[in-house]
C-alpha positions in Angstrom: -13.8 -1.2 -10.7 -16.7 -3.3 -9.7 -15.1 -6.1 -7.7 -12.0 -7.2 -5.9 -11.4 -9.6 -8.8 -11.0 -6.6 -11.1 -8.4 -5.1 -8.8 -6.5 -8.4 -8.6 -6.4 -8.7 -12.4 -5.5 -5.0 -13.0 -4.5 -3.0 -9.9 -6.1 0.4 -9.8 -4.2 3.7 -9.8 -6.2 4.7 -6.7 -7.3 2.3 -4.1 -9.3 3.2 -1.1 -9.3 0.7 1.8 -8.8 0.4 5.5 -5.7 -0.9 7.2 -7.4 -4.2 8.3 -8.3 -5.1 4.7 -4.9 -4.1 3.5 -3.3 -6.3 6.1 -5.3 -9.2 4.8 -4.3 -8.4 1.2 -0.6 -8.5 2.2 -1.1 -12.1 3.3 -3.0 -13.5 0.3 -1.2 -14.7 -2.8 -4.2 -13.8 -5.0 -3.7 -10.1 -4.1 0.0 -10.1 -4.9 -0.4 -8.1 -8.1 -1.8 -5.2 -6.1 1.7 -4.7 -4.7 3.8 -6.1 -7.6 2.5 -3.9 -10.3 3.0 -0.6 -8.4 6.5 -1.8 -7.5 7.3 -2.4 -11.2 5.8 1.0 -12.1 8.1 2.7 -9.5 11.1 0.9 -10.9 10.3 2.1 -14.4 11.2 5.8 -13.7 12.4 7.8 -10.8 9.7 10.4 -11.8 7.0 8.0 -10.7 5.8 8.9 -7.2 3.7 6.7 -4.9 1.2 8.6 -2.8 0.0 7.1 0.5 -2.9 8.8 2.2 -3.9 7.7 5.7 -7.0 9.4 7.0 -7.2 10.2 10.7 -3.7 8.9 11.4 -3.6 11.0 14.5 -6.3 8.8 16.1 -4.3 5.6 16.0 -2.7 5.2 19.4 -1.6 2.4 21.7 -2.1 -1.1 20.3 -3.9 0.1 17.2 -1.2 2.6 16.5 1.4 -0.1 16.8 -0.6 -2.3 14.3 -0.9 0.6 11.8 2.9 1.4 12.1 3.7 -2.3 11.4 1.2 -2.4 8.5 2.9 0.7 7.0 6.3 -0.9 7.3 5.0 -4.0 5.5 3.4 -2.1 2.7 6.5 0.0 2.1 8.7 -3.0 2.2 6.5 -4.8 -0.4 6.8 -1.8 -2.7 10.6 -1.5 -2.2 10.2 1.9 -0.4 11.2 3.3 2.9 9.9 6.4 4.8 12.6 8.7 3.3 12.4 7.3 -0.2 12.3 10.0 -2.9 9.4 8.3 -4.7 7.1 8.2 -1.7 4.7 10.9 -0.5 2.7 10.4 2.6 
């Protein structure tokens, strides 16, 4: 995809971003589809699995670690998932 507008119109199967930008996307109505469409996809079949990859997670400590943990909780909540959900792989 060439632009953020493309992703807003048709959310990608794979999205690479950082936690700061994802935090902003969670707050903006224009980015709502990026979370709504995967949630619908997960609800279509129990065989659909959401993969969340967090590079260098072991480096997030202290205040930054708390922010990342809170961000993860918000993302999973938006997707209707929890850390032990059978459709989630981290």
